[in-house]
C-alpha positions in Angstrom: 82.3 51.3 -32.0 84.1 49.4 -29.3 82.7 46.1 -27.9 84.5 43.6 -25.6 82.7 40.8 -27.4 80.9 40.1 -30.7 77.6 41.6 -31.2 74.7 39.4 -31.5 72.2 39.5 -34.5 69.6 41.0 -32.3 72.1 43.9 -31.4 72.9 44.4 -34.9 69.5 44.7 -36.1 68.7 47.3 -33.3 71.8 49.2 -34.3 70.6 49.1 -37.8 67.0 50.4 -36.9 68.8 53.3 -34.9 70.9 54.2 -37.8 74.1 53.5 -35.8 77.5 53.1 -37.4 78.8 49.4 -37.8 82.3 50.4 -38.9 84.7 48.2 -36.9 82.1 46.2 -35.4 83.0 42.8 -34.0 80.6 40.3 -35.5 83.0 37.2 -35.5 81.0 34.0 -35.5 77.6 35.8 -35.2 74.7 34.2 -37.0 73.5 36.9 -39.3 71.8 34.8 -41.8 69.2 36.4 -43.9 70.0 39.9 -42.4 69.5 43.0 -44.5 72.5 45.3 -44.4 72.0 46.9 -47.7 73.8 50.1 -48.3 75.3 50.0 -44.7 79.0 50.8 -43.7 81.0 47.9 -42.1 84.4 49.2 -42.9 87.2 47.4 -41.1 84.4 45.2 -39.5 85.3 41.9 -38.1 83.1 39.2 -39.7 85.3 36.0 -39.5 83.5 32.9 -39.1 80.2 34.7 -39.3 77.2 33.2 -41.0 75.9 35.4 -43.7 73.8 32.9 -45.6 71.4 34.7 -47.9 72.3 38.0 -46.4 71.5 41.2 -48.4 74.9 43.1 -48.5 74.2 44.9 -51.7 75.8 48.2 -51.8 77.5 47.6 -48.6 80.9 49.3 -47.7 83.1 46.5 -46.6 86.3 48.2 -47.3 89.1 46.5 -45.2 86.6 44.1 -43.4 87.8 40.6 -42.5 85.3 37.8 -43.6 88.0 35.1 -43.2 86.2 31.8 -43.0 82.7 33.5 -43.2 79.7 31.6 -44.8 78.3 33.8 -47.4 76.3 31.2 -49.3 73.7 32.8 -51.7 74.5 36.3 -50.2 74.0 39.4 -52.5 77.1 41.5 -52.7 75.9 43.5 -55.7 77.5 46.9 -55.7 79.4 46.2 -52.7 82.7 47.8 -51.8 85.1 44.9 -50.9 88.4 46.8 -51.6 91.1 45.4 -49.3 88.6 42.9 -47.7 89.7 39.5 -46.9 87.3 36.8 -48.1 89.9 33.9 -47.9 88.5 30.5 -47.0 84.9 32.0 -47.4 82.0 29.8 -48.7 81.2 31.9 -51.8 78.7 29.4 -53.3 75.8 31.2 -54.9 77.1 34.7 -54.2 76.4 37.4 -56.8 78.9 40.3 -57.0 77.4 42.5 -59.9 79.1 45.8 -60.0 81.1 45.1 -56.8 84.5 46.9 -56.3 87.2 44.3 -55.5 90.5 46.0 -55.7 92.9 44.3 -53.3 90.3 41.7 -52.3 91.6 38.5 -51.1 89.5 35.5 -52.5 89.7 31.8 -51.9 91.4 31.2 -55.2 91.7 27.4 -54.5 88.0 27.3 -54.7 86.9 30.1 -57.1 88.8 31.5 -60.1 89.4 35.2 -60.6 87.7 34.6 -64.1 84.5 33.5 -62.3 84.8 36.5 -59.9 85.2 39.0 -62.7 82.2 37.3 -64.8 79.9 37.7 -61.5 81.1 41.3 -61.2 80.3 42.1 -64.8 77.1 40.0 -65.4 75.7 39.3 -61.9 76.1 35.6 -62.5 76.3 33.6 -59.2 79.6 32.1 -58.1 80.1 28.3 -58.3 82.5 27.0 -55.8 85.0 24.1 -56.5 85.5 21.6 -53.6 88.9 21.4 -52.3 90.4 19.4 -49.6 93.3 21.8 -49.3 91.1 24.7 -48.0 91.3 23.7 -44.4 94.3 25.1 -42.6 96.4 22.6 -40.7 
């Protein structure tokens, strides 16, 4: 899957309906709020600065995906594979990670504790994000 530009939400929905592969897709900055990508493979996808508010990503394979600075507010990542994914600077407010695989995942540790992440993985409790003025890169 090679694209000279980021895909639009409509293009992603069309690809999902046709059963096409989203591995390595360029979705940087795309508004995917409310999209249902449950069980899809987005291995090594580029999702930096994407809007994934209330997206259903349960069971999604996000191995090696870059979600740097994405907005995942209230997204469902239950059972997702986040191994080696980059979630640094993400908005994880209200996200649930029940049963997610998080080996080598990069989290915004200034805003969410690993204790809270592990609790969400084990119980499904939604994450609460701490406010921090130190999050924005200079």
